[in-house]
C-alpha positions as CSV (number, residue, x, y, z in Angstrom):
1,X,0.1,0.0,0.0
2,X,2.5,2.5,-0.9
3,X,1.2,4.3,-4.4
4,X,1.2,7.9,-4.7
5,X,-2.6,8.1,-4.7
6,X,-4.2,10.7,-1.8
7,X,-5.9,8.9,1.0
8,X,-9.1,7.5,0.8
9,X,-12.0,6.5,2.8
10,X,-14.2,3.2,0.5
11,X,-17.5,3.0,1.5
12,X,-18.6,-0.3,0.6
13,X,-22.4,-1.2,0.6
14,X,-23.4,-4.7,0.1
15,X,-20.0,-6.0,1.7
16,X,-21.6,-9.2,2.9
17,X,-23.0,-10.2,-0.6
18,X,-21.1,-12.0,-3.3
19,X,-19.6,-9.8,-5.7
20,X,-17.9,-8.5,-2.5
21,X,-16.7,-11.8,-1.8
22,X,-16.4,-12.9,-5.5
23,X,-14.1,-10.0,-6.6
24,X,-14.0,-6.9,-4.7
25,X,-12.0,-8.1,-1.6
26,X,-10.4,-10.7,-3.6
27,X,-9.5,-7.5,-6.0
28,X,-9.0,-5.3,-3.4
29,X,-5.7,-7.6,-1.7
30,X,-3.9,-8.1,-5.2
31,X,-3.8,-4.6,-5.2
32,X,-2.9,-4.3,-1.7
33,X,-0.3,-6.5,-2.8
34,X,1.4,-4.7,-5.8
35,X,1.6,-1.8,-3.9
36,X,-1.1,-0.1,-5.6
37,X,-3.3,0.9,-2.8
38,X,-3.1,4.3,-1.6
39,X,-1.2,4.2,2.4
40,X,-3.6,5.7,3.8
41,X,-6.6,3.7,3.5
42,X,-9.8,3.0,5.6
43,X,-12.5,0.4,4.4
44,X,-15.9,0.4,5.6
45,X,-18.1,-2.4,5.1
46,X,-21.9,-1.1,5.1
47,X,-25.2,-3.1,5.0
48,X,-28.7,-3.5,6.9
49,X,-27.3,-6.1,8.8
50,X,-24.4,-6.3,11.0
51,X,-22.0,-9.6,10.4
52,X,-21.7,-8.7,14.3
53,X,-17.8,-7.3,15.8
54,X,-15.0,-6.0,13.5
55,X,-13.5,-9.0,13.9
56,X,-16.8,-10.9,12.9
57,X,-16.3,-9.1,9.5
58,X,-12.7,-9.6,9.0
59,X,-12.8,-13.2,9.4
60,X,-15.7,-13.2,6.7
61,X,-13.4,-11.5,4.4
62,X,-10.6,-13.8,5.5
63,X,-12.7,-16.4,4.0
64,X,-13.7,-14.6,0.9
65,X,-9.7,-14.1,0.6
66,X,-8.9,-17.9,1.0
67,X,-11.6,-19.3,-0.8
68,X,-11.4,-16.8,-4.0
69,X,-7.5,-15.8,-3.7
70,X,-5.8,-18.8,-2.4
71,X,-2.6,-18.7,-1.0
72,X,-2.5,-15.1,0.3
73,X,0.7,-13.0,1.6
74,X,0.3,-13.2,5.4
75,X,1.7,-9.8,6.2
76,X,-0.3,-8.2,3.3
77,X,-3.7,-10.2,4.1
78,X,-3.3,-8.9,7.9
79,X,-2.6,-5.2,6.6
80,X,-5.6,-4.9,4.1
81,X,-7.7,-6.7,7.3
82,X,-6.8,-4.4,9.8
83,X,-8.2,-1.4,7.7
84,X,-11.5,-2.7,7.2
85,X,-14.5,-2.3,9.7
86,X,-18.0,-2.5,9.3
87,X,-20.8,-0.1,10.0
88,X,-24.7,-1.1,9.6
89,X,-26.5,1.4,7.7
90,X,-29.8,1.7,5.4
91,X,-31.7,4.1,3.4
92,X,-33.4,5.4,6.4
93,X,-30.8,5.4,8.4
94,X,-27.3,6.7,7.6
95,X,-26.3,8.7,11.0
96,X,-23.7,5.8,12.9
97,X,-21.9,5.5,9.2
98,X,-21.5,9.2,8.2
99,X,-20.0,9.0,11.4
100,X,-17.4,6.8,10.8
101,X,-16.6,7.5,7.4
102,X,-15.9,12.0,9.0
103,X,-13.9,10.1,11.8
104,X,-11.8,7.6,9.6
105,X,-11.3,10.4,7.1
106,X,-9.9,13.0,10.2
107,X,-7.8,10.0,11.5
108,X,-6.2,9.6,7.7
109,X,-6.1,12.9,7.6
110,X,-4.2,13.1,10.5
111,X,-1.5,10.3,9.3
112,X,-1.2,11.9,6.2
113,X,-0.5,15.2,7.0
114,X,-3.1,16.5,5.1
115,X,-6.2,18.7,5.3
116,X,-9.7,17.0,5.1
117,X,-11.2,18.3,1.6
118,X,-7.4,16.5,0.7
119,X,-8.9,13.2,1.7
120,X,-11.1,10.9,-1.0
121,X,-14.4,9.4,-0.6
122,X,-15.1,6.3,-2.7
123,X,-18.7,5.1,-2.0
124,X,-19.5,1.8,-3.5
125,X,-22.8,0.8,-4.3
126,X,-23.5,-2.7,-4.5
127,X,-26.9,-3.0,-3.7
128,X,-29.9,-4.3,-6.0
129,X,-31.5,-1.3,-8.2
130,X,-34.3,-0.9,-6.8
131,X,-32.4,0.0,-3.3
132,X,-30.8,2.7,-5.1
133,X,-32.8,5.4,-4.5
134,X,-33.0,5.5,-1.3
135,X,-29.3,5.1,-1.1
136,X,-28.9,7.8,-3.0
137,X,-31.5,10.2,-0.4
138,X,-29.3,8.7,2.8
139,X,-26.1,10.2,1.2
140,X,-27.7,13.4,1.2
141,X,-29.5,13.9,4.4
142,X,-25.8,12.6,5.5
143,X,-24.2,15.0,3.4
144,X,-22.2,11.8,1.8
145,X,-22.0,13.0,-1.8
146,X,-19.4,15.9,-0.9
147,X,-16.2,15.2,-2.1
148,X,-17.7,11.8,-3.4
149,X,-17.2,9.3,-6.3
150,X,-20.0,6.8,-6.3
151,X,-19.8,3.6,-8.1
152,X,-23.0,2.5,-9.0
153,X,-22.9,-1.3,-10.3
154,X,-25.2,-2.8,-13.4
155,X,-27.9,-3.5,-14.2
156,X,-28.5,0.5,-14.8
157,X,-32.4,0.3,-14.7
158,X,-34.5,-2.6,-15.9
159,X,-36.2,-0.3,-18.9
160,X,-35.4,2.6,-20.8
161,X,-37.9,5.0,-18.4
162,X,-36.2,3.3,-15.6
163,X,-33.3,4.2,-16.3
164,X,-33.8,7.6,-17.1
165,X,-35.7,7.6,-13.4
166,X,-32.1,6.2,-12.1
167,X,-30.2,8.7,-13.9
168,X,-32.3,11.8,-12.6
169,X,-32.2,10.2,-8.9
170,X,-28.5,10.5,-9.4
171,X,-28.8,13.4,-11.0
172,X,-30.2,14.9,-7.6
173,X,-27.3,14.4,-5.5
174,X,-24.2,14.0,-7.5
175,X,-22.9,15.5,-10.7
176,X,-22.2,13.2,-13.6
177,X,-18.1,13.8,-12.9
178,X,-18.8,11.8,-9.5
179,X,-20.2,9.3,-11.0
180,X,-18.6,5.7,-12.3
181,X,-20.7,3.3,-13.6
182,X,-19.2,-0.3,-13.7
183,X,-19.2,-2.8,-16.3
184,X,-16.5,-5.3,-15.5
185,X,-16.3,-6.6,-18.3
186,X,-14.8,-3.4,-20.4
187,X,-12.5,-3.8,-17.8
188,X,-10.7,-7.3,-18.8
189,X,-7.6,-6.7,-20.3
190,X,-8.6,-9.1,-23.3
191,X,-11.4,-5.9,-24.3
192,X,-9.2,-3.2,-24.2
193,X,-6.5,-5.2,-26.3
194,X,-9.3,-5.2,-29.1
195,X,-8.7,-1.3,-29.2
196,X,-4.9,-2.1,-29.4
197,X,-4.9,-5.4,-31.4
198,X,-7.0,-3.4,-34.3
199,X,-5.5,0.4,-34.4
200,X,-1.7,-0.9,-34.2
201,X,-1.5,-3.4,-36.9
202,X,-2.1,-2.7,-40.5
203,X,-2.5,-6.4,-40.9
204,X,-6.0,-5.5,-39.1
205,X,-7.2,-1.9,-39.8
206,X,-7.5,-1.6,-43.3
207,X,-9.9,-4.9,-43.4
208,X,-12.0,-3.9,-40.4
209,X,-14.9,-2.6,-42.5
210,X,-18.0,-3.8,-44.4
211,X,-15.5,-4.8,-47.9
212,X,-13.4,-7.4,-45.7
213,X,-15.6,-9.0,-42.9
214,X,-18.8,-11.2,-43.4
215,X,-20.2,-10.8,-39.8
216,X,-18.8,-10.9,-36.0
217,X,-20.5,-12.8,-32.9
218,X,-19.5,-12.0,-29.7
219,X,-20.4,-15.3,-27.7
220,X,-20.5,-15.2,-23.6
221,X,-21.9,-19.0,-23.1
222,X,-21.9,-20.3,-19.4
223,X,-21.7,-23.7,-18.5
224,X,-23.4,-22.7,-14.3
225,X,-27.3,-22.5,-14.1
226,X,-28.8,-19.5,-12.1
227,X,-26.4,-20.6,-9.3
228,X,-29.1,-19.8,-6.5
229,X,-29.6,-16.5,-7.9
230,X,-33.2,-17.2,-9.1
231,X,-34.7,-14.2,-7.8
232,X,-32.6,-12.1,-9.3
233,X,-32.7,-13.5,-12.5
234,X,-36.9,-13.7,-12.2
235,X,-36.6,-10.1,-11.8
236,X,-34.1,-9.1,-14.2
237,X,-33.5,-11.6,-17.2
238,X,-31.1,-12.8,-19.3
239,X,-31.4,-9.6,-21.9
240,X,-31.4,-7.1,-19.4
241,X,-28.6,-8.9,-17.1
242,X,-26.1,-9.6,-19.9
243,X,-26.8,-7.8,-23.5
244,X,-28.2,-4.4,-22.4
245,X,-24.5,-4.1,-20.6
246,X,-21.6,-6.1,-21.4
247,X,-22.6,-7.6,-24.9
248,X,-23.4,-4.2,-26.3
249,X,-20.0,-2.7,-24.9
250,X,-18.4,-5.2,-26.1
251,X,-20.2,-4.7,-30.0
252,X,-18.6,-1.4,-28.8
253,X,-14.9,-1.8,-28.8
254,X,-14.8,-4.0,-32.2
255,X,-16.9,-1.6,-34.0
256,X,-15.9,1.5,-33.0
257,X,-13.8,4.6,-34.8
258,X,-10.7,5.4,-34.0
259,X,-10.7,7.6,-31.0
260,X,-7.3,9.1,-31.5
261,X,-6.8,9.2,-27.8
262,X,-7.2,6.4,-24.6
263,X,-8.9,8.6,-22.3
264,X,-12.0,9.4,-21.0
265,X,-14.0,12.2,-23.6
266,X,-12.4,9.9,-26.9
267,X,-13.4,7.1,-25.9
268,X,-17.1,7.7,-24.7
269,X,-17.2,10.2,-27.7
270,X,-16.4,7.1,-30.1
271,X,-18.3,4.4,-28.7
272,X,-21.3,6.5,-28.6
273,X,-20.7,7.3,-32.2
274,X,-21.0,3.2,-32.3
275,X,-24.3,2.9,-30.3
276,X,-26.4,5.9,-32.1
277,X,-26.0,3.9,-34.9
278,X,-27.1,0.9,-34.4
279,X,-30.4,-0.5,-35.5
280,X,-33.7,-0.8,-32.5
281,X,-33.4,-4.9,-32.3
282,X,-35.9,-6.5,-34.5
283,X,-38.2,-8.7,-32.2
284,X,-37.8,-11.3,-35.4
285,X,-34.0,-12.2,-35.0
286,X,-34.1,-12.6,-31.4
287,X,-34.1,-15.9,-29.4
288,X,-35.2,-16.3,-26.0
289,X,-34.4,-20.0,-24.2
290,X,-34.9,-21.1,-21.2
291,X,-33.0,-23.9,-19.8
292,X,-34.9,-27.2,-18.9
293,X,-35.0,-27.7,-15.1
294,X,-35.1,-23.6,-14.7
295,X,-38.4,-23.4,-13.3
296,X,-37.3,-26.3,-10.7
297,X,-34.9,-24.1,-9.2
298,X,-35.2,-22.0,-5.6
299,X,-37.4,-18.8,-5.9
300,X,-38.4,-19.2,-9.2
301,X,-42.3,-19.2,-10.3
302,X,-43.5,-22.7,-11.5
303,X,-44.5,-21.6,-14.8
304,X,-41.9,-18.9,-15.3
305,X,-41.4,-17.5,-19.3
306,X,-38.3,-15.5,-17.9
307,X,-35.4,-16.1,-20.7
308,X,-31.9,-17.6,-19.5
309,X,-30.5,-17.6,-23.0
310,X,-30.4,-14.8,-25.9
311,X,-29.6,-14.7,-29.3
312,X,-29.6,-11.7,-31.5
313,X,-28.9,-10.4,-35.1
314,X,-28.0,-6.7,-34.8
315,X,-27.0,-4.0,-37.6
316,X,-24.7,-0.9,-37.6
317,X,-26.7,1.4,-40.0
318,X,-23.0,3.6,-41.1
319,X,-20.3,3.5,-43.8
320,X,-18.2,1.5,-42.3
321,X,-20.6,-1.9,-40.8
322,X,-23.3,-1.4,-43.2
323,X,-24.5,-5.0,-44.0
324,X,-22.5,-7.0,-41.9
325,X,-24.5,-8.7,-39.1
326,X,-23.3,-9.0,-35.6
327,X,-24.5,-12.2,-33.7
328,X,-24.8,-11.7,-29.8
329,X,-25.3,-14.9,-28.0
330,X,-25.2,-15.4,-23.9
331,X,-27.0,-18.1,-21.8
332,X,-27.0,-19.8,-18.9
333,X,-26.5,-23.5,-18.4
334,X,-24.8,-24.4,-22.2
335,X,-22.3,-27.0,-23.4
336,X,-19.2,-25.0,-22.7
337,X,-18.2,-21.9,-20.8
338,X,-16.2,-19.0,-23.2
339,X,-16.2,-15.4,-23.6
340,X,-15.3,-15.2,-27.4
341,X,-15.2,-12.5,-30.5
342,X,-15.3,-13.5,-33.8
343,X,-14.5,-12.0,-36.5
344,X,-15.4,-13.7,-39.6
345,X,-13.7,-12.6,-42.9
346,X,-14.7,-12.3,-46.6
347,X,-14.4,-15.8,-48.8
348,X,-12.0,-14.5,-51.2
349,X,-13.6,-16.9,-54.2
350,X,-10.2,-18.0,-55.7
351,X,-12.2,-21.1,-56.7
352,X,-9.4,-22.6,-58.2
353,X,-7.9,-23.3,-55.6
354,X,-9.0,-26.0,-53.8
355,X,-10.0,-26.4,-50.5
356,X,-9.0,-28.5,-47.4
357,X,-12.3,-30.6,-47.1
358,X,-13.7,-30.8,-50.9
359,X,-16.6,-29.3,-50.7
360,X,-16.3,-27.1,-47.7
361,X,-14.9,-23.6,-48.3
362,X,-14.1,-22.6,-44.4
363,X,-13.8,-18.9,-43.8
364,X,-10.7,-16.9,-42.7
365,X,-11.9,-16.2,-38.4
366,X,-10.0,-14.1,-36.1
367,X,-10.9,-15.2,-32.4
368,X,-10.1,-13.3,-29.4
369,X,-10.3,-15.2,-26.1
370,X,-11.7,-12.6,-23.8
371,X,-10.0,-14.7,-20.6
372,X,-8.1,-13.5,-17.8
373,X,-5.1,-14.5,-20.1
374,X,-5.7,-13.3,-23.6
375,X,-5.4,-15.6,-26.0
376,X,-5.8,-14.4,-30.3
377,X,-6.3,-16.9,-32.8
378,X,-6.5,-16.7,-36.7
379,X,-7.5,-19.2,-39.4
380,X,-5.1,-18.8,-42.4
381,X,-5.3,-21.4,-45.5
382,X,-1.8,-22.4,-47.1
383,X,-0.8,-24.4,-49.5
384,X,-0.1,-28.5,-48.8
385,X,3.2,-30.2,-49.3
386,X,3.4,-31.9,-52.2
387,X,2.5,-31.7,-55.9
388,X,-1.1,-30.7,-56.4
389,X,-2.6,-26.9,-55.4
390,X,-4.1,-27.8,-52.7
391,X,-5.3,-26.1,-49.4
392,X,-4.6,-26.7,-46.0
393,X,-6.3,-25.1,-42.8
394,X,-3.8,-23.7,-39.9
395,X,-3.9,-21.6,-37.6
396,X,-2.0,-18.8,-36.0
397,X,-1.8,-18.1,-32.3
398,X,-1.0,-15.6,-30.2
399,X,-1.2,-15.9,-25.6
400,X,-0.5,-13.4,-24.6
401,X,0.4,-14.5,-21.0
402,X,2.9,-16.6,-22.5
403,X,4.6,-13.6,-24.9
404,X,4.2,-11.3,-22.1
405,X,5.0,-13.4,-18.8
406,X,6.3,-10.4,-17.0
407,X,3.7,-7.8,-18.1
408,X,1.4,-8.1,-14.4
409,X,-1.8,-7.6,-15.6
410,X,-5.0,-6.5,-13.6
411,X,-8.1,-8.0,-12.9
412,X,-10.6,-6.2,-14.5
413,X,-11.9,-5.3,-11.0
414,X,-8.7,-4.8,-9.7
415,X,-8.4,-2.1,-12.7
416,X,-11.4,-0.4,-12.1
417,X,-11.3,0.3,-8.7
418,X,-7.8,1.7,-9.4
419,X,-9.1,3.7,-11.8
420,X,-11.7,5.1,-9.8
421,X,-9.5,5.8,-6.9
422,X,-7.3,8.0,-9.6
423,X,-10.4,9.6,-11.2
424,X,-9.7,8.6,-14.5
425,X,-13.7,7.2,-16.5
426,X,-12.6,6.3,-19.8
427,X,-13.9,2.8,-19.1
428,X,-17.0,3.6,-17.3
429,X,-19.7,4.1,-19.2
430,X,-21.9,7.0,-19.7
431,X,-25.1,8.2,-18.9
432,X,-26.1,8.6,-22.5
433,X,-24.6,5.4,-23.6
434,X,-27.2,3.5,-20.7
435,X,-29.7,5.4,-22.7
436,X,-29.6,4.9,-25.6
437,X,-28.2,0.8,-25.2
438,X,-32.1,0.8,-23.6
439,X,-33.6,2.7,-26.8
440,X,-31.5,-0.1,-28.6
441,X,-32.9,-3.0,-27.2
442,X,-37.1,-1.5,-26.3
443,X,-38.4,-3.0,-29.3
444,X,-37.5,-6.8,-27.8
445,X,-38.8,-5.2,-24.0
446,X,-41.7,-4.3,-25.8
447,X,-42.4,-7.4,-28.0
448,X,-40.3,-10.5,-26.6
449,X,-40.1,-13.3,-28.5
450,X,-42.0,-16.8,-27.1
451,X,-39.4,-18.5,-25.0
452,X,-38.1,-21.8,-26.4
453,X,-36.5,-24.5,-23.8
454,X,-33.5,-26.3,-24.4
455,X,-31.7,-28.9,-22.4
456,X,-29.1,-28.3,-19.8
457,X,-25.8,-28.7,-21.6
458,X,-26.6,-27.8,-25.0
459,X,-26.1,-24.6,-27.1
460,X,-29.4,-23.3,-26.6
461,X,-32.4,-23.8,-28.9
462,X,-32.2,-24.6,-32.6
463,X,-33.3,-21.9,-33.9
464,X,-31.0,-19.6,-32.5
465,X,-28.0,-22.2,-33.8
466,X,-29.7,-21.2,-37.2
467,X,-29.4,-17.8,-36.4
468,X,-26.0,-17.0,-38.3
469,X,-25.7,-18.0,-41.8
470,X,-22.9,-20.4,-42.1
471,X,-23.1,-20.7,-38.4
472,X,-21.8,-20.2,-34.8
473,X,-17.8,-20.9,-34.5
474,X,-18.8,-22.5,-30.6
475,X,-21.6,-25.1,-31.1
476,X,-22.6,-25.5,-34.5
477,X,-19.0,-24.6,-36.5
478,X,-15.6,-26.4,-36.0
479,X,-13.7,-24.3,-33.2
């Protein structure tokens, strides 16, 4: 904890929840291990129900580190834990929390030899969407919004109207510059690498258009079921949970025009231009599915028609992408878990060259795996050794974890937590982006397709497999 960041008081609402255990506290630990946290930091967990004493809460956090980090550096873990406390709060009562925040700020200012105004206040809302309005009201009453940065987790509303209401609520208390809407997919190293891969290589940028690209697939299947989150899914569904946030943001990064700089204004403006050009979705080109057994999950209605699977055809009406379909797919209880972007290039149609497999002309594809250890593959064809002009298929692979072993990438939440403390909003979503993505998806929300059943461990409904011309790379196209 020796970075040059100013002192911080981090208040984590929902501190006993699943996200905090799996991502936030492990992320804070890894930042501490890398000496990227402020030298002076106080972390206050909060929620409606107290886990007991501060020591009880620290034990809960330590258990999360043991489970989701594994072998921890004991001095680093202990140094982090001793900075953590818990203070109950709710939308109706934040008095004790406000007092604890100000006490922590006084202490940090004294220790660092700075004024109170130099201590940053970070409010992280890991709470359900319906709880946000009440919490924001409490912040205003207790004046916790002063000098604060507010981190809001998706989903940002449940439709266009609720998203606008949420932004209006936030705007009554916070300025837009204070609000950091977090979408952890954007924080992934591999997602940012899309920009580097394209704009740093003359091999790709000249061909990154409708003249050379046949289609783009953004595919995020999951093997897991809803895993005890039936209540959340009943109120949200797959489209709201994944498509209006993660998958559309990935589309924005793939289709973006040259932003000319990696900074907030440039990236946001370039993404917003893409989103403005996306045609509102056609419900006839959207497939909803529900895995067999979903209705038997806890907290799920026995006649539920909530979708656990979505496949979409989207179009971008601009000069670069007009006529190129973008296929988005995600769902629960599928055959494999993956996060893959596939750029399928057009066939050059030199028919005098015989395909590697007679009768089958496979396209060139650029495949970007959005794992924590990014990998890139390019399908190519070359001449098969021998007397005949026949082709063989091969793959160029780039494994960045192997080729840059000392690079030390940050996991998504680590990167985004660090960016909030730096005040860097480049990888966070603006209110205008959120509103536009809801506009794009609104026709499907207003006229949802019928939900089709699919077996667990499959690739979803057959109609979804048939959606892309030539099939998906995963599931019904050779990997």
